[in-house]
C-alpha positions as CSV (number, residue, x, y, z in Angstrom):
1,M,-71.6,-86.7,-33.3
2,K,-70.8,-84.0,-35.8
3,R,-70.0,-81.5,-33.1
4,K,-67.6,-84.0,-31.5
5,L,-65.8,-84.5,-34.8
6,L,-65.6,-80.7,-35.3
7,V,-64.1,-80.2,-31.8
8,I,-61.6,-83.0,-32.3
9,G,-60.6,-81.6,-35.7
10,A,-60.2,-78.1,-34.2
11,L,-58.0,-79.4,-31.4
12,S,-55.8,-81.3,-33.8
13,V,-55.2,-78.3,-36.0
14,A,-54.4,-76.2,-32.9
15,L,-51.9,-78.8,-31.7
16,L,-50.3,-79.1,-35.1
17,L,-49.9,-75.3,-35.5
18,G,-48.4,-75.0,-31.9
19,G,-45.9,-77.8,-32.6
20,C,-44.8,-76.2,-35.9
21,S,-44.3,-72.8,-34.2
22,A,-42.3,-74.4,-31.3
23,L,-40.2,-76.3,-33.8
24,G,-39.5,-73.1,-35.8
25,S,-38.5,-71.1,-32.7
26,A,-36.3,-74.0,-31.5
27,S,-34.5,-74.2,-34.8
28,S,-34.0,-70.4,-35.0
29,S,-32.4,-70.3,-31.5
30,S,-30.4,-73.5,-31.6
31,P,-27.0,-73.0,-29.9
32,G,-25.3,-75.0,-32.7
33,E,-26.5,-72.9,-35.6
34,T,-24.0,-72.9,-38.4
35,F,-22.9,-69.6,-39.9
36,E,-21.4,-68.9,-43.3
37,G,-17.8,-70.0,-43.2
38,G,-18.3,-73.0,-41.0
39,G,-18.7,-71.2,-37.6
40,T,-21.5,-71.6,-35.1
41,S,-23.3,-69.2,-32.8
42,S,-21.7,-70.8,-29.8
43,D,-18.2,-70.5,-31.4
44,A,-18.9,-66.8,-32.2
45,N,-19.9,-66.1,-28.6
46,N,-17.1,-68.0,-27.0
47,S,-14.1,-67.1,-29.3
48,P,-10.7,-67.8,-27.6
49,G,-9.7,-64.9,-25.4
50,G,-12.8,-62.9,-26.3
51,T,-10.8,-60.6,-28.6
52,L,-11.4,-61.7,-32.1
53,A,-14.6,-62.4,-34.1
54,A,-15.1,-63.4,-37.7
55,H,-17.5,-62.0,-40.2
56,S,-17.8,-62.4,-43.9
57,D,-16.5,-59.8,-46.2
58,G,-19.3,-58.7,-48.6
59,D,-17.0,-58.1,-51.5
60,T,-14.7,-61.1,-51.5
61,G,-16.7,-63.6,-49.4
62,R,-13.6,-64.2,-47.2
63,D,-13.7,-64.4,-43.4
64,V,-12.0,-61.2,-41.9
65,A,-10.7,-60.9,-38.3
66,T,-12.3,-58.0,-36.5
67,L,-11.1,-56.7,-33.1
68,V,-13.7,-56.6,-30.4
69,P,-13.9,-53.2,-28.7
70,G,-11.7,-53.0,-25.6
71,A,-9.0,-55.4,-26.9
72,Q,-5.4,-54.4,-26.2
73,I,-3.4,-55.1,-29.3
74,V,0.4,-54.4,-29.7
75,T,1.3,-53.9,-33.4
76,T,4.9,-54.1,-34.6
77,G,6.2,-54.0,-38.2
78,T,9.3,-54.0,-40.3
79,I,9.8,-52.6,-43.8
80,A,12.9,-52.8,-45.9
81,L,13.4,-50.2,-48.7
82,L,15.9,-49.8,-51.5
83,A,17.0,-46.3,-52.7
84,E,19.9,-44.5,-54.3
85,E,20.0,-42.0,-51.4
86,P,19.0,-43.7,-48.1
87,T,19.6,-40.6,-46.1
88,T,17.0,-38.6,-48.1
89,V,14.5,-41.4,-47.8
90,A,15.1,-41.6,-44.0
91,D,14.4,-37.9,-43.7
92,R,11.1,-38.3,-45.6
93,A,10.1,-41.3,-43.4
94,V,10.7,-39.1,-40.3
95,A,8.6,-36.4,-41.8
96,L,5.8,-38.9,-42.5
97,A,5.8,-40.2,-39.0
98,T,5.7,-36.7,-37.6
99,S,2.7,-35.8,-39.8
100,L,0.8,-38.8,-38.5
101,G,1.4,-37.8,-34.9
102,G,4.3,-40.2,-34.3
103,H,7.9,-39.8,-33.4
104,V,11.4,-41.4,-33.9
105,D,12.7,-43.7,-31.2
106,N,16.1,-44.5,-32.9
107,R,18.0,-43.5,-36.0
108,T,21.4,-44.7,-37.3
109,E,23.0,-43.8,-40.7
110,Q,26.0,-45.1,-42.6
111,T,27.5,-42.8,-45.3
112,S,30.8,-44.4,-46.0
113,G,30.9,-47.4,-48.4
114,D,27.4,-48.7,-49.0
115,A,25.1,-46.0,-47.6
116,R,22.4,-47.3,-45.2
117,A,19.9,-45.8,-42.8
118,D,17.9,-47.6,-40.0
119,L,14.9,-46.1,-38.2
120,V,12.5,-47.1,-35.4
121,L,9.3,-45.1,-35.8
122,R,6.5,-45.0,-33.3
123,I,3.2,-44.5,-35.0
124,P,-0.3,-44.2,-33.5
125,S,-1.8,-47.7,-33.7
126,E,-4.9,-46.5,-35.6
127,K,-2.6,-45.1,-38.4
128,V,-0.3,-48.0,-39.0
129,T,-1.8,-48.9,-42.3
130,E,-1.6,-45.3,-43.5
131,A,2.1,-45.2,-42.4
132,I,3.0,-48.4,-44.2
133,D,1.3,-47.2,-47.4
134,G,3.2,-43.9,-47.1
135,L,6.5,-45.6,-46.6
136,K,6.0,-47.8,-49.6
137,E,5.7,-44.7,-51.8
138,L,9.1,-43.4,-50.6
139,A,11.3,-46.0,-52.3
140,T,11.4,-49.5,-53.8
141,V,10.0,-52.0,-51.3
142,D,12.1,-55.1,-50.6
143,S,10.0,-56.7,-47.8
144,V,7.2,-55.8,-45.4
145,S,6.1,-57.6,-42.2
146,I,3.3,-56.7,-39.7
147,T,2.6,-58.5,-36.4
148,A,-0.3,-58.0,-34.0
149,T,-0.2,-59.4,-30.5
150,D,-3.2,-59.5,-28.1
151,V,-2.1,-58.4,-24.6
152,T,-5.6,-58.0,-23.2
153,A,-5.1,-60.8,-20.6
154,Q,-1.7,-59.4,-19.6
155,S,-3.2,-55.9,-19.2
156,S,-6.1,-57.2,-17.1
157,D,-3.8,-59.2,-14.9
158,I,-1.6,-56.1,-14.2
159,A,-4.6,-54.0,-13.4
160,A,-6.0,-56.6,-11.0
161,R,-2.6,-56.9,-9.2
162,I,-2.3,-53.1,-9.0
163,T,-5.8,-52.9,-7.4
164,A,-4.9,-55.6,-4.9
165,L,-1.6,-53.9,-3.9
166,Q,-3.3,-50.5,-3.6
167,T,-5.8,-52.1,-1.2
168,S,-3.0,-53.8,0.8
169,V,-1.0,-50.5,1.0
170,A,-4.1,-48.7,2.3
171,R,-4.6,-51.3,5.0
172,L,-1.0,-51.2,6.1
173,L,-1.1,-47.4,6.4
174,D,-4.3,-47.7,8.5
175,L,-2.6,-50.3,10.7
176,M,0.5,-48.1,11.1
177,S,-1.7,-45.2,12.3
178,K,-3.1,-47.5,14.9
179,A,0.2,-49.2,15.9
180,T,1.0,-48.9,19.7
181,S,4.4,-50.5,19.8
182,T,7.7,-49.7,18.0
183,T,8.2,-53.4,17.0
184,D,4.8,-53.5,15.3
185,L,5.5,-50.2,13.6
186,I,8.9,-51.3,12.2
187,A,7.4,-54.6,10.9
188,L,4.6,-52.7,9.2
189,E,7.0,-50.2,7.6
190,S,9.1,-53.0,6.2
191,T,6.1,-54.7,4.7
192,L,4.8,-51.4,3.4
193,S,8.1,-50.7,1.6
194,E,8.0,-54.1,-0.1
195,R,4.3,-53.7,-1.2
196,Q,5.0,-50.1,-2.4
197,A,8.0,-51.2,-4.5
198,D,5.9,-54.0,-6.1
199,L,3.1,-51.5,-6.7
200,D,5.5,-49.0,-8.4
201,S,6.9,-51.7,-10.6
202,L,3.5,-52.8,-11.8
203,V,2.5,-49.2,-12.5
204,A,5.6,-48.8,-14.6
205,Q,4.8,-52.0,-16.5
206,R,1.2,-50.8,-17.1
207,T,2.6,-47.5,-18.4
208,A,5.0,-49.2,-20.8
209,L,2.3,-51.6,-22.0
210,T,-0.1,-48.8,-22.6
211,D,2.5,-46.9,-24.6
212,T,3.2,-49.9,-26.8
213,V,-0.5,-50.4,-27.4
214,A,-1.1,-46.7,-28.3
215,Y,2.1,-46.4,-30.4
216,S,3.1,-49.1,-32.8
217,A,6.8,-49.7,-33.4
218,I,7.8,-49.8,-37.1
219,T,11.4,-50.6,-38.0
220,V,12.5,-49.1,-41.3
221,S,15.7,-50.1,-43.1
222,V,16.9,-48.3,-46.2
223,D,19.7,-49.8,-48.2
224,T,21.4,-48.6,-51.4
225,A,19.6,-49.9,-54.5
226,A,21.5,-52.7,-56.3
227,T,23.2,-51.6,-59.6
228,A,21.6,-53.1,-62.7
229,P,23.8,-55.7,-64.4
230,T,25.8,-54.5,-67.4
231,V,24.6,-55.7,-70.8
232,G,27.1,-57.9,-72.7
233,P,28.6,-56.9,-76.1
234,G,26.2,-57.5,-79.0
235,D,28.6,-57.4,-82.0
236,F,32.3,-58.0,-83.0
237,W,33.5,-54.4,-82.4
238,S,31.8,-54.1,-79.1
239,G,33.3,-57.5,-78.2
240,L,36.7,-56.4,-79.3
241,G,36.4,-53.2,-77.2
242,T,35.3,-55.3,-74.2
243,G,38.3,-57.6,-74.7
244,W,40.8,-54.8,-75.0
245,S,39.3,-53.1,-71.9
246,S,39.6,-56.4,-69.9
247,L,43.2,-56.9,-71.2
248,V,44.2,-53.4,-70.1
249,T,42.5,-53.9,-66.8
250,A,44.3,-57.2,-66.3
251,L,47.7,-55.7,-67.3
252,S,47.1,-52.8,-64.9
253,G,46.3,-55.2,-62.1
254,A,49.4,-57.2,-62.9
255,L,51.6,-54.1,-62.8
256,V,50.1,-53.1,-59.5
257,A,50.9,-56.6,-58.2
258,F,54.4,-56.5,-59.6
259,G,55.0,-53.1,-57.9
260,V,53.8,-54.4,-54.6
261,A,56.0,-57.5,-54.9
262,L,59.2,-55.8,-56.3
263,P,60.6,-54.7,-52.9
264,W,60.2,-58.2,-51.6
265,L,61.8,-59.7,-54.7
266,V,64.8,-57.3,-54.3
267,A,65.2,-58.2,-50.6
268,L,65.0,-61.9,-51.4
269,A,67.6,-61.6,-54.1
270,L,70.0,-59.9,-51.8
271,I,69.5,-62.5,-49.1
272,A,70.0,-65.3,-51.8
273,A,73.2,-63.6,-53.0
274,I,74.6,-63.3,-49.5
275,V,73.9,-67.0,-48.8
276,L,75.5,-68.0,-52.1
277,L,78.6,-65.9,-51.2
278,V,78.9,-67.5,-47.8
279,I,78.6,-71.0,-49.3
280,R,81.3,-70.3,-51.9
281,L,83.7,-68.9,-49.3
282,G,83.1,-72.0,-47.2
283,M,83.8,-74.3,-50.2
284,R,87.0,-72.4,-51.1
285,R,88.3,-72.7,-47.5
286,T,87.5,-76.4,-47.5
287,R,89.4,-76.9,-50.8
288,R,92.4,-75.0,-49.5
289,A,92.5,-77.0,-46.4
290,E,92.3,-80.2,-48.3
291,E,95.1,-79.1,-50.7
292,A,97.3,-78.2,-47.7
293,Q,96.8,-81.6,-46.1
294,T,97.6,-83.5,-49.4
295,P,101.4,-84.4,-49.6
296,S,103.1,-83.0,-52.6
């Protein structure tokens, strides 16, 4: 009897330990496990597009977007600067881009009136942050904007279409080498020309897309810094001086306006005098006619 009880007790302990270990392994590999920040393991493995994943920043505790290796990202940016000499700042921006391995796509300058310079810099994508930080040090920053666009799906689609067209072109070339009639050969050549044109267009698109991924476009605008507002007078004498200056300025402006209007005033006066003279002559003739008709 005691042996039976010992065997039953041993089996119960074994079953209990096995159930606990199975429960622990199931909870540790559960597909709905919650991560810090509200995410789950299934969400992390099936993120939209497969290009972004989130992890917690150890310093701030915030979730930070990290690009998955192999993602195709097109980065564009704009930065507006204010400087007293926009041309000089533009020269420094070009030098910065060159030092980072980039180049200038477009540059326009305006020197008359309010000076201004506009640049489109192409910077290696991995050095965009360094370029923005360097541009901020050149002048006063008015605004900054950076945009990242995931084009991985578009790049994959173009690559797949190129592969399909290359296979089709190869088959057409093989059929042309085996064609026995002129009619078949002409039809194959026409189809081949269409497929080759489509293939060349897709290759050009892939080249342009690869360039935009490798080199980010940063638009830089440099305007003249706004002049600081003049401080108003602080005492009687400064107010008197300001009033006298404004009076002289107003009189100068009035004299200029009078000088501009004087020729017109003289012309109008001459026209008015001629009109009055004609009216008086007409009135005199009318009176003489009336006096002549009146019996004496």
